[in-house]
C-alpha positions as YAML, in Angstrom:
chain: A
units: angstrom
residues:
- id: 1
  name: MET
  ca: [-0.69, 18.23, -22.12]
- id: 2
  name: MET
  ca: [-0.84, 17.57, -18.29]
- id: 3
  name: LYS
  ca: [2.51, 17.88, -16.45]
- id: 4
  name: PRO
  ca: [2.98, 14.97, -14.03]
- id: 5
  name: LEU
  ca: [4.45, 15.34, -10.59]
- id: 6
  name: PHE
  ca: [7.58, 13.41, -11.29]
- id: 7
  name: ARG
  ca: [9.51, 12.93, -14.51]
- id: 8
  name: LYS
  ca: [11.13, 9.63, -13.60]
- id: 9
  name: VAL
  ca: [10.31, 7.54, -10.53]
- id: 10
  name: GLY
  ca: [12.15, 4.46, -9.31]
- id: 11
  name: ILE
  ca: [10.56, 1.53, -7.27]
- id: 12
  name: PHE
  ca: [13.20, -0.61, -5.49]
- id: 13
  name: GLY
  ca: [11.29, -3.75, -4.71]
- id: 14
  name: ILE
  ca: [8.56, -4.70, -7.09]
- id: 15
  name: GLY
  ca: [6.20, -6.86, -4.93]
- id: 16
  name: LEU
  ca: [2.68, -6.29, -3.82]
- id: 17
  name: LEU
  ca: [3.26, -2.78, -2.29]
- id: 18
  name: GLY
  ca: [5.88, -1.52, -4.68]
- id: 19
  name: GLY
  ca: [3.80, -2.72, -7.53]
- id: 20
  name: SER
  ca: [0.60, -1.16, -6.27]
- id: 21
  name: VAL
  ca: [2.38, 2.24, -5.82]
- id: 22
  name: ALA
  ca: [3.78, 1.97, -9.51]
- id: 23
  name: LEU
  ca: [0.53, 1.25, -10.79]
- id: 24
  name: GLY
  ca: [-0.97, 4.06, -8.76]
- id: 25
  name: LEU
  ca: [1.53, 6.51, -10.25]
- id: 26
  name: ARG
  ca: [1.01, 5.33, -13.90]
- id: 27
  name: GLU
  ca: [-2.77, 5.19, -13.75]
- id: 28
  name: ARG
  ca: [-3.07, 8.63, -12.31]
- id: 29
  name: PHE
  ca: [-0.53, 10.15, -14.60]
- id: 30
  name: LEU
  ca: [1.86, 11.08, -11.69]
- id: 31
  name: ALA
  ca: [4.91, 10.21, -13.33]
- id: 32
  name: GLU
  ca: [6.41, 10.12, -16.99]
- id: 33
  name: GLU
  ca: [8.27, 7.01, -16.53]
- id: 34
  name: VAL
  ca: [8.37, 4.28, -13.70]
- id: 35
  name: HIS
  ca: [11.43, 2.26, -13.40]
- id: 36
  name: ALA
  ca: [11.89, -0.81, -11.31]
- id: 37
  name: TYR
  ca: [14.66, -2.70, -9.55]
- id: 38
  name: ASP
  ca: [14.55, -5.90, -7.79]
- id: 39
  name: PRO
  ca: [17.06, -8.68, -7.24]
- id: 40
  name: ASP
  ca: [14.44, -11.32, -8.54]
- id: 41
  name: PRO
  ca: [14.54, -11.23, -12.28]
- id: 42
  name: ARG
  ca: [11.23, -12.87, -12.55]
- id: 43
  name: ALA
  ca: [9.54, -10.12, -10.60]
- id: 44
  name: LEU
  ca: [10.97, -7.69, -13.16]
- id: 45
  name: GLU
  ca: [9.74, -9.89, -15.92]
- id: 46
  name: ASP
  ca: [6.35, -10.01, -14.45]
- id: 47
  name: ALA
  ca: [6.21, -6.25, -13.79]
- id: 48
  name: LEU
  ca: [6.95, -5.56, -17.49]
- id: 49
  name: ALA
  ca: [4.64, -8.23, -18.64]
- id: 50
  name: LEU
  ca: [1.70, -6.74, -16.52]
- id: 51
  name: GLN
  ca: [2.48, -3.14, -17.56]
- id: 52
  name: VAL
  ca: [3.20, -2.22, -13.97]
- id: 53
  name: VAL
  ca: [6.32, -0.23, -14.94]
- id: 54
  name: ASP
  ca: [7.88, 1.28, -18.08]
- id: 55
  name: ARG
  ca: [11.52, -0.05, -17.48]
- id: 56
  name: VAL
  ca: [13.35, -2.41, -15.32]
- id: 57
  name: HIS
  ca: [16.84, -2.75, -13.99]
- id: 58
  name: THR
  ca: [18.81, -5.76, -12.80]
- id: 59
  name: ALA
  ca: [21.29, -3.56, -10.80]
- id: 60
  name: PRO
  ca: [21.65, 0.08, -9.35]
- id: 61
  name: GLY
  ca: [23.71, 2.37, -11.38]
- id: 62
  name: GLY
  ca: [23.68, 5.73, -13.17]
- id: 63
  name: TRP
  ca: [20.07, 5.49, -13.82]
- id: 64
  name: VAL
  ca: [19.29, 6.17, -10.17]
- id: 65
  name: GLY
  ca: [20.91, 9.56, -10.39]
- id: 66
  name: GLU
  ca: [18.23, 10.46, -12.99]
- id: 67
  name: LEU
  ca: [15.27, 9.79, -10.71]
- id: 68
  name: GLU
  ca: [13.32, 12.62, -9.20]
- id: 69
  name: LEU
  ca: [11.62, 10.27, -6.75]
- id: 70
  name: GLY
  ca: [12.81, 7.02, -5.25]
- id: 71
  name: VAL
  ca: [10.53, 4.55, -3.38]
- id: 72
  name: LEU
  ca: [12.14, 1.91, -1.29]
- id: 73
  name: ALA
  ca: [9.63, -1.03, -1.13]
- id: 74
  name: ALA
  ca: [12.10, -3.83, -0.35]
- id: 75
  name: PRO
  ca: [11.45, -6.04, 2.60]
- id: 76
  name: VAL
  ca: [12.06, -4.35, 5.92]
- id: 77
  name: GLY
  ca: [14.96, -6.70, 6.66]
- id: 78
  name: VAL
  ca: [17.11, -5.27, 3.98]
- id: 79
  name: LEU
  ca: [15.46, -1.87, 3.51]
- id: 80
  name: VAL
  ca: [18.22, 0.15, 5.47]
- id: 81
  name: GLU
  ca: [21.06, -1.65, 3.64]
- id: 82
  name: GLU
  ca: [19.32, -1.09, 0.31]
- id: 83
  name: GLY
  ca: [18.80, 2.52, 1.12]
- id: 84
  name: ARG
  ca: [22.55, 3.06, 1.97]
- id: 85
  name: ARG
  ca: [23.58, 1.31, -1.08]
- id: 86
  name: LEU
  ca: [21.47, 3.46, -3.37]
- id: 87
  name: ALA
  ca: [22.62, 6.77, -1.64]
- id: 88
  name: GLN
  ca: [25.82, 6.66, -3.59]
- id: 89
  name: TYR
  ca: [23.94, 6.93, -6.87]
- id: 90
  name: ALA
  ca: [21.19, 9.31, -5.81]
- id: 91
  name: ASN
  ca: [20.80, 12.95, -7.06]
- id: 92
  name: PRO
  ca: [21.10, 15.55, -4.21]
- id: 93
  name: GLN
  ca: [17.95, 17.22, -5.32]
- id: 94
  name: SER
  ca: [15.78, 13.95, -5.62]
- id: 95
  name: LEU
  ca: [13.13, 12.99, -3.19]
- id: 96
  name: TRP
  ca: [13.22, 9.47, -1.41]
- id: 97
  name: MET
  ca: [10.81, 7.58, 0.72]
- id: 98
  name: ASP
  ca: [10.14, 4.17, 2.00]
- id: 99
  name: VAL
  ca: [6.86, 2.21, 2.48]
- id: 100
  name: GLY
  ca: [8.10, -0.23, 5.19]
- id: 101
  name: SER
  ca: [6.15, -1.30, 8.06]
- id: 102
  name: VAL
  ca: [8.53, -0.28, 10.80]
- id: 103
  name: LYS
  ca: [9.54, 3.30, 11.15]
- id: 104
  name: GLY
  ca: [11.85, 3.99, 14.01]
- id: 105
  name: PRO
  ca: [15.04, 2.21, 12.93]
- id: 106
  name: VAL
  ca: [14.49, 2.99, 9.21]
- id: 107
  name: VAL
  ca: [14.00, 6.72, 9.71]
- id: 108
  name: LYS
  ca: [16.98, 7.06, 11.99]
- id: 109
  name: ALA
  ca: [19.20, 5.07, 9.68]
- id: 110
  name: LEU
  ca: [18.36, 6.88, 6.44]
- id: 111
  name: SER
  ca: [17.68, 10.37, 7.45]
- id: 112
  name: GLY
  ca: [20.73, 12.46, 6.25]
- id: 113
  name: VAL
  ca: [21.90, 9.47, 4.17]
- id: 114
  name: LEU
  ca: [19.47, 9.54, 1.42]
- id: 115
  name: PRO
  ca: [18.66, 12.93, -0.06]
- id: 116
  name: ASN
  ca: [15.38, 14.38, 1.32]
- id: 117
  name: PHE
  ca: [14.37, 11.25, 2.75]
- id: 118
  name: VAL
  ca: [10.72, 10.71, 4.36]
- id: 119
  name: GLY
  ca: [9.67, 7.60, 6.13]
- id: 120
  name: THR
  ca: [6.21, 6.37, 5.36]
- id: 121
  name: HIS
  ca: [3.90, 3.39, 5.76]
- id: 122
  name: PRO
  ca: [0.66, 2.84, 3.76]
- id: 123
  name: MET
  ca: [-1.86, 0.83, 6.03]
- id: 124
  name: ALA
  ca: [-2.71, -1.36, 3.16]
- id: 125
  name: GLY
  ca: [-1.84, -4.96, 2.41]
- id: 126
  name: SER
  ca: [-3.07, -8.46, 1.46]
- id: 127
  name: GLU
  ca: [-2.19, -12.02, 2.38]
- id: 128
  name: LYS
  ca: [-1.23, -12.47, -1.20]
- id: 129
  name: ALA
  ca: [2.21, -11.45, -2.27]
- id: 130
  name: GLY
  ca: [4.15, -10.57, -5.32]
- id: 131
  name: VAL
  ca: [3.64, -8.07, -8.11]
- id: 132
  name: GLU
  ca: [0.95, -10.10, -9.88]
- id: 133
  name: ALA
  ca: [-1.18, -9.31, -6.79]
- id: 134
  name: ALA
  ca: [-0.56, -5.56, -7.08]
- id: 135
  name: HIS
  ca: [-3.25, -3.14, -8.05]
- id: 136
  name: ALA
  ca: [-3.74, 0.66, -7.48]
- id: 137
  name: GLY
  ca: [-6.93, 0.18, -5.67]
- id: 138
  name: LEU
  ca: [-4.97, -1.26, -2.71]
- id: 139
  name: LEU
  ca: [-3.98, 2.36, -1.74]
- id: 140
  name: GLN
  ca: [-7.47, 3.86, -2.53]
- id: 141
  name: ASN
  ca: [-8.81, 5.38, 0.86]
- id: 142
  name: ALA
  ca: [-5.97, 3.82, 2.87]
- id: 143
  name: VAL
  ca: [-4.56, 5.65, 5.77]
- id: 144
  name: TRP
  ca: [-0.93, 6.42, 4.81]
- id: 145
  name: VAL
  ca: [1.37, 7.07, 7.72]
- id: 146
  name: ILE
  ca: [4.17, 9.72, 7.26]
- id: 147
  name: SER
  ca: [6.79, 9.66, 9.99]
- id: 148
  name: PRO
  ca: [9.28, 12.65, 9.76]
- id: 149
  name: ASN
  ca: [11.91, 13.30, 12.32]
- id: 150
  name: HIS
  ca: [14.02, 16.36, 13.04]
- id: 151
  name: GLN
  ca: [16.13, 15.98, 10.03]
- id: 152
  name: THR
  ca: [13.18, 15.77, 7.64]
- id: 153
  name: PRO
  ca: [13.13, 18.78, 5.22]
- id: 154
  name: ASP
  ca: [9.87, 20.57, 5.41]
- id: 155
  name: GLU
  ca: [9.56, 20.76, 1.54]
- id: 156
  name: ALA
  ca: [10.15, 17.03, 1.18]
- id: 157
  name: LEU
  ca: [7.48, 16.35, 3.91]
- id: 158
  name: ALA
  ca: [5.10, 18.62, 1.91]
- id: 159
  name: GLN
  ca: [5.88, 16.73, -1.32]
- id: 160
  name: VAL
  ca: [5.29, 13.33, 0.03]
- id: 161
  name: ARG
  ca: [1.97, 14.49, 1.67]
- id: 162
  name: GLY
  ca: [0.96, 15.69, -1.74]
- id: 163
  name: LEU
  ca: [1.74, 12.48, -3.46]
- id: 164
  name: VAL
  ca: [-0.06, 10.33, -0.99]
- id: 165
  name: GLU
  ca: [-3.16, 12.57, -1.51]
- id: 166
  name: ASN
  ca: [-2.82, 12.21, -5.19]
- id: 167
  name: LEU
  ca: [-2.60, 8.42, -4.96]
- id: 168
  name: GLY
  ca: [-6.05, 8.51, -3.16]
- id: 169
  name: ALA
  ca: [-4.74, 7.75, 0.26]
- id: 170
  name: TYR
  ca: [-5.06, 9.81, 3.62]
- id: 171
  name: PRO
  ca: [-1.74, 11.02, 4.97]
- id: 172
  name: LEU
  ca: [-1.44, 10.84, 8.84]
- id: 173
  name: VAL
  ca: [1.70, 12.48, 10.15]
- id: 174
  name: ILE
  ca: [2.88, 10.85, 13.42]
- id: 175
  name: PRO
  ca: [6.52, 10.36, 14.99]
- id: 176
  name: PRO
  ca: [8.38, 7.13, 14.07]
- id: 177
  name: GLU
  ca: [8.30, 5.72, 17.55]
- id: 178
  name: LEU
  ca: [4.61, 6.27, 18.03]
- id: 179
  name: HIS
  ca: [4.00, 4.63, 14.74]
- id: 180
  name: ASP
  ca: [5.77, 1.49, 15.77]
- id: 181
  name: ARG
  ca: [4.10, 1.22, 19.13]
- id: 182
  name: LEU
  ca: [0.67, 1.58, 17.42]
- id: 183
  name: VAL
  ca: [1.41, -0.84, 14.44]
- id: 184
  name: ALA
  ca: [2.90, -3.36, 17.02]
- id: 185
  name: ARG
  ca: [-0.76, -3.66, 18.36]
- id: 186
  name: ILE
  ca: [-2.82, -3.65, 15.58]
- id: 187
  name: SER
  ca: [-0.62, -5.42, 12.81]
- id: 188
  name: HIS
  ca: [2.35, -7.21, 14.23]
- id: 189
  name: LEU
  ca: [0.74, -8.66, 17.45]
- id: 190
  name: PRO
  ca: [-2.24, -10.02, 15.27]
- id: 191
  name: TYR
  ca: [0.32, -11.64, 13.08]
- id: 192
  name: LEU
  ca: [1.91, -13.41, 16.09]
- id: 193
  name: LEU
  ca: [-1.46, -14.51, 17.29]
- id: 194
  name: ALA
  ca: [-2.33, -15.98, 13.87]
- id: 195
  name: ILE
  ca: [0.95, -18.04, 14.01]
- id: 196
  name: GLY
  ca: [0.23, -19.02, 17.75]
- id: 197
  name: LEU
  ca: [-3.37, -20.19, 16.87]
- id: 198
  name: ASN
  ca: [-2.19, -22.26, 13.83]
- id: 199
  name: ARG
  ca: [0.70, -23.77, 15.90]
- id: 200
  name: LEU
  ca: [-1.94, -24.80, 18.69]
- id: 201
  name: VAL
  ca: [-3.93, -26.76, 15.97]
- id: 202
  name: ALA
  ca: [-0.85, -28.20, 14.29]
- id: 203
  name: GLN
  ca: [0.52, -29.63, 17.52]
- id: 204
  name: ASP
  ca: [-2.84, -30.95, 18.84]
- id: 205
  name: PRO
  ca: [-3.01, -34.82, 18.80]
- id: 206
  name: HIS
  ca: [-6.43, -34.22, 17.15]
- id: 207
  name: HIS
  ca: [-4.94, -32.25, 14.36]
- id: 208
  name: GLU
  ca: [-6.88, -33.61, 11.41]
- id: 209
  name: LEU
  ca: [-10.16, -33.37, 13.24]
- id: 210
  name: LEU
  ca: [-9.40, -29.70, 14.21]
- id: 211
  name: MET
  ca: [-8.74, -28.83, 10.63]
- id: 212
  name: PHE
  ca: [-11.94, -30.39, 9.56]
- id: 213
  name: LEU
  ca: [-13.85, -28.53, 12.07]
- id: 214
  name: ALA
  ca: [-12.14, -25.12, 11.51]
- id: 215
  name: ALA
  ca: [-14.89, -22.80, 10.09]
- id: 216
  name: GLY
  ca: [-14.91, -18.96, 8.98]
- id: 217
  name: GLY
  ca: [-14.14, -17.62, 12.31]
- id: 218
  name: PHE
  ca: [-10.87, -19.36, 12.72]
- id: 219
  name: ARG
  ca: [-9.94, -18.58, 9.26]
- id: 220
  name: ASP
  ca: [-10.61, -14.91, 9.62]
- id: 221
  name: LEU
  ca: [-8.45, -14.73, 12.74]
- id: 222
  name: THR
  ca: [-5.59, -16.58, 11.22]
- id: 223
  name: ARG
  ca: [-5.79, -15.02, 7.68]
- id: 224
  name: VAL
  ca: [-2.57, -12.93, 8.09]
- id: 225
  name: ALA
  ca: [-0.44, -16.03, 8.63]
- id: 226
  name: SER
  ca: [-1.02, -16.92, 4.78]
- id: 227
  name: GLY
  ca: [1.42, -14.09, 3.94]
- id: 228
  name: SER
  ca: [5.14, -14.33, 3.16]
- id: 229
  name: PRO
  ca: [6.64, -15.86, 6.22]
- id: 230
  name: ARG
  ca: [10.11, -14.50, 5.58]
- id: 231
  name: MET
  ca: [8.89, -11.01, 4.99]
- id: 232
  name: SER
  ca: [6.48, -11.10, 8.01]
- id: 233
  name: ARG
  ca: [9.43, -12.61, 10.30]
- id: 234
  name: ASP
  ca: [11.49, -9.54, 9.33]
- id: 235
  name: MET
  ca: [8.74, -7.26, 9.87]
- id: 236
  name: VAL
  ca: [8.03, -8.34, 13.52]
- id: 237
  name: VAL
  ca: [11.74, -8.67, 14.50]
- id: 238
  name: ALA
  ca: [12.61, -5.21, 13.20]
- id: 239
  name: ASN
  ca: [9.82, -3.93, 15.59]
- id: 240
  name: LYS
  ca: [10.54, -6.43, 18.42]
- id: 241
  name: GLU
  ca: [10.89, -3.82, 21.34]
- id: 242
  name: ALA
  ca: [7.40, -2.37, 20.80]
- id: 243
  name: LEU
  ca: [6.15, -5.87, 20.02]
- id: 244
  name: LYS
  ca: [7.36, -7.42, 23.21]
- id: 245
  name: GLU
  ca: [5.55, -4.65, 25.22]
- id: 246
  name: ALA
  ca: [2.35, -5.43, 23.34]
- id: 247
  name: VAL
  ca: [2.86, -9.10, 24.05]
- id: 248
  name: GLU
  ca: [3.14, -8.40, 27.79]
- id: 249
  name: ASP
  ca: [0.18, -6.32, 27.74]
- id: 250
  name: LEU
  ca: [-1.85, -9.09, 25.99]
- id: 251
  name: ARG
  ca: [-0.63, -11.62, 28.62]
- id: 252
  name: ALA
  ca: [-2.19, -9.53, 31.27]
- id: 253
  name: VAL
  ca: [-5.53, -9.38, 29.24]
- id: 254
  name: LEU
  ca: [-5.55, -12.99, 28.69]
- id: 255
  name: LEU
  ca: [-5.10, -13.66, 32.39]
- id: 256
  name: GLU
  ca: [-7.93, -11.18, 33.07]
- id: 257
  name: LEU
  ca: [-10.21, -13.12, 30.68]
- id: 258
  name: GLU
  ca: [-9.19, -16.43, 32.20]
- id: 259
  name: ASN
  ca: [-10.32, -15.27, 35.63]
- id: 260
  name: LEU
  ca: [-13.60, -13.93, 34.24]
- id: 261
  name: LEU
  ca: [-14.50, -17.44, 33.25]
- id: 262
  name: GLU
  ca: [-15.66, -17.74, 36.89]
- id: 263
  name: ARG
  ca: [-17.75, -14.40, 36.70]
- id: 264
  name: PRO
  ca: [-20.09, -14.84, 33.64]
- id: 265
  name: GLU
  ca: [-21.78, -11.46, 34.16]
- id: 266
  name: ALA
  ca: [-18.45, -9.61, 34.22]
- id: 267
  name: LEU
  ca: [-17.26, -11.48, 31.18]
- id: 268
  name: LEU
  ca: [-20.45, -10.48, 29.43]
- id: 269
  name: GLU
  ca: [-19.71, -6.81, 30.22]
- id: 270
  name: VAL
  ca: [-16.14, -7.26, 28.68]
- id: 271
  name: ALA
  ca: [-17.57, -8.85, 25.61]
- id: 272
  name: GLN
  ca: [-20.09, -6.14, 25.07]
- id: 273
  name: GLU
  ca: [-17.35, -3.59, 25.40]
- id: 274
  name: ALA
  ca: [-15.24, -5.63, 22.75]
- id: 275
  name: LYS
  ca: [-18.45, -5.68, 20.58]
- id: 276
  name: ARG
  ca: [-18.62, -1.97, 20.75]
- id: 277
  name: THR
  ca: [-14.95, -1.50, 19.97]
- id: 278
  name: ARG
  ca: [-15.11, -3.88, 17.00]
- id: 279
  name: ASP
  ca: [-18.24, -2.44, 15.59]
- id: 280
  name: ALA
  ca: [-16.74, 1.03, 15.68]
- id: 281
  name: LEU
  ca: [-13.78, 0.11, 13.52]
- id: 282
  name: PRO
  ca: [-13.92, 2.19, 10.22]
- id: 283
  name: ILE
  ca: [-14.72, 0.29, 6.99]
- id: 284
  name: VAL
  ca: [-12.45, 1.01, 4.09]
- id: 285
  name: ARG
  ca: [-14.89, 1.77, 1.40]
- id: 286
  name: ARG
  ca: [-12.70, 0.06, -1.39]
- id: 287
  name: SER
  ca: [-13.49, -3.38, 0.13]
- id: 288
  name: LEU
  ca: [-17.28, -2.74, -0.34]
- id: 289
  name: LEU
  ca: [-17.31, -1.54, -3.89]
- id: 290
  name: PRO
  ca: [-18.50, -4.02, -6.61]
- id: 291
  name: VAL
  ca: [-16.11, -5.13, -9.13]
- id: 292
  name: MET
  ca: [-15.45, -2.54, -11.83]
- id: 293
  name: HIS
  ca: [-13.54, -2.61, -15.10]
- id: 294
  name: GLU
  ca: [-11.73, 0.80, -14.85]
- id: 295
  name: LEU
  ca: [-9.74, 3.13, -17.14]
- id: 296
  name: VAL
  ca: [-8.21, 6.48, -16.63]
- id: 297
  name: VAL
  ca: [-8.38, 9.30, -19.15]
- id: 298
  name: GLN
  ca: [-5.90, 12.12, -19.26]
- id: 299
  name: VAL
  ca: [-7.68, 15.39, -20.20]
- id: 300
  name: PRO
  ca: [-5.98, 18.80, -20.85]
- id: 301
  name: ASP
  ca: [-7.06, 21.88, -18.76]
- id: 302
  name: LYS
  ca: [-9.67, 23.22, -21.22]
- id: 303
  name: PRO
  ca: [-13.45, 23.76, -20.78]
- id: 304
  name: GLY
  ca: [-15.93, 21.02, -21.92]
- id: 305
  name: GLN
  ca: [-13.61, 18.09, -21.43]
- id: 306
  name: ILE
  ca: [-15.90, 16.16, -19.15]
- id: 307
  name: ALA
  ca: [-18.88, 16.64, -21.45]
- id: 308
  name: ARG
  ca: [-16.88, 15.67, -24.57]
- id: 309
  name: VAL
  ca: [-15.86, 12.35, -22.86]
- id: 310
  name: SER
  ca: [-19.33, 11.49, -21.49]
- id: 311
  name: THR
  ca: [-21.15, 12.56, -24.77]
- id: 312
  name: ALA
  ca: [-18.76, 10.33, -26.91]
- id: 313
  name: LEU
  ca: [-19.43, 7.17, -24.77]
- id: 314
  name: GLY
  ca: [-23.16, 8.08, -24.31]
- id: 315
  name: GLU
  ca: [-23.53, 8.18, -28.20]
- id: 316
  name: ALA
  ca: [-22.02, 4.83, -28.40]
- id: 317
  name: GLY
  ca: [-24.38, 3.44, -25.82]
- id: 318
  name: ILE
  ca: [-21.81, 2.69, -23.18]
- id: 319
  name: ASN
  ca: [-23.02, 3.03, -19.67]
- id: 320
  name: ILE
  ca: [-20.58, 4.69, -17.14]
- id: 321
  name: LYS
  ca: [-21.11, 3.08, -13.76]
- id: 322
  name: ASN
  ca: [-18.60, 5.16, -11.85]
- id: 323
  name: PHE
  ca: [-17.15, 8.55, -12.57]
- id: 324
  name: GLU
  ca: [-14.36, 10.34, -10.69]
- id: 325
  name: VAL
  ca: [-12.29, 13.46, -11.60]
- id: 326
  name: LEU
  ca: [-8.69, 13.28, -10.36]
- id: 327
  name: ALA
  ca: [-7.26, 16.70, -9.88]
- id: 328
  name: ILE
  ca: [-3.43, 16.27, -10.35]
- id: 329
  name: ARG
  ca: [-1.91, 19.56, -11.44]
- id: 330
  name: ASP
  ca: [-3.15, 22.96, -12.60]
- id: 331
  name: GLU
  ca: [-2.18, 22.14, -16.18]
- id: 332
  name: GLY
  ca: [-4.74, 19.41, -16.44]
- id: 333
  name: GLY
  ca: [-6.10, 16.32, -14.80]
- id: 334
  name: ALA
  ca: [-7.60, 12.93, -15.41]
- id: 335
  name: ILE
  ca: [-10.86, 11.14, -15.21]
- id: 336
  name: ARG
  ca: [-11.36, 7.69, -13.78]
- id: 337
  name: MET
  ca: [-14.38, 5.74, -15.12]
- id: 338
  name: GLY
  ca: [-15.72, 2.33, -14.12]
- id: 339
  name: PHE
  ca: [-17.74, -0.07, -16.38]
- id: 340
  name: ALA
  ca: [-19.69, -3.15, -15.67]
- id: 341
  name: THR
  ca: [-18.11, -5.34, -18.21]
- id: 342
  name: LEU
  ca: [-14.76, -5.75, -19.70]
- id: 343
  name: GLU
  ca: [-16.12, -5.40, -23.06]
- id: 344
  name: GLU
  ca: [-17.69, -1.94, -22.45]
- id: 345
  name: ARG
  ca: [-14.30, -0.85, -20.99]
- id: 346
  name: GLU
  ca: [-12.41, -1.90, -24.15]
- id: 347
  name: GLN
  ca: [-15.06, -0.33, -26.34]
- id: 348
  name: ALA
  ca: [-14.75, 2.92, -24.32]
- id: 349
  name: ARG
  ca: [-10.81, 2.76, -24.57]
- id: 350
  name: GLN
  ca: [-11.07, 2.56, -28.40]
- id: 351
  name: ILE
  ca: [-13.53, 5.36, -28.61]
- id: 352
  name: LEU
  ca: [-11.66, 7.86, -26.56]
- id: 353
  name: GLN
  ca: [-8.23, 7.00, -28.20]
- id: 354
  name: GLY
  ca: [-9.82, 7.46, -31.37]
- id: 355
  name: ILE
  ca: [-10.86, 11.13, -30.60]
- id: 356
  name: GLY
  ca: [-7.31, 11.84, -29.26]
- id: 357
  name: TYR
  ca: [-7.28, 11.04, -25.50]
- id: 358
  name: ARG
  ca: [-4.59, 9.16, -23.71]
- id: 359
  name: VAL
  ca: [-6.07, 6.28, -21.82]
- id: 360
  name: ARG
  ca: [-5.00, 3.70, -19.34]
...
């Protein structure tokens, strides 16, 4: 039987991101048990009903001391407070990390408070919120920033890097302050812009006509304003110093563009440069994949396992559309398979369970 990376993992804040981490841990057999805490009892009920976690808790307590890994996924506005509260229960040998979108103040506040704490930020998200929108694919191929400081233990940093890789993401190690400056420009400033553009429309005397005329371009530019206003507000306020600097730089750019309206050829050159920058943005491949009905099969470290699985499904006439070997530990691994229809996936599940495999 494959040994997971962690025996018990706790997710503190079971929303979109916390739920996606939980699903990634479960689907890739990285944890024996995934526990969740959230102050909203409905979120916990949904997490259990959707099989995102194994157990839920309505309050911190002794169970926190049994965790090998704790993941802080609470809104950034309460993340530090939550971390300090949990520190009194944490096992000194456990590993702790957060997934908040601001790193400087969080890493400074929680390093040396929570055992083996590592600040991180997966660059993945959605305008949808809540655990019902969570899915493990959200983290697939995402850049996952890891922001250590001088207090971060080397072993903890290595463990978190390994976990990120096993969740299918790409670890990028950068200092907390640099993370906050960069994210202010590519995430937090666009959110303020989305608010501003919507506010410009809402306050216009021809508001209803503008809403009727708004097309795909305006919708794309303002999509991020559809997320949780409270969580997004907390996010930008927590990074206000870096964001204010980005706003000042944007003011200068807008003034430059305003002046270029009188110089069409120069404006064209700037527009062509913008097009080159936009066209060079990397495409996250998960957004281009067709819809797949997936399952993950745990396999022991024995010869012929791939052949046994594929032969069993082939003899039943089931076509495997996507096939990925997930190397997790030396003791074994897992296979992720994609099927074109839900019916084929369920038939595959029954067949593989029937010949002794553990399937999710």
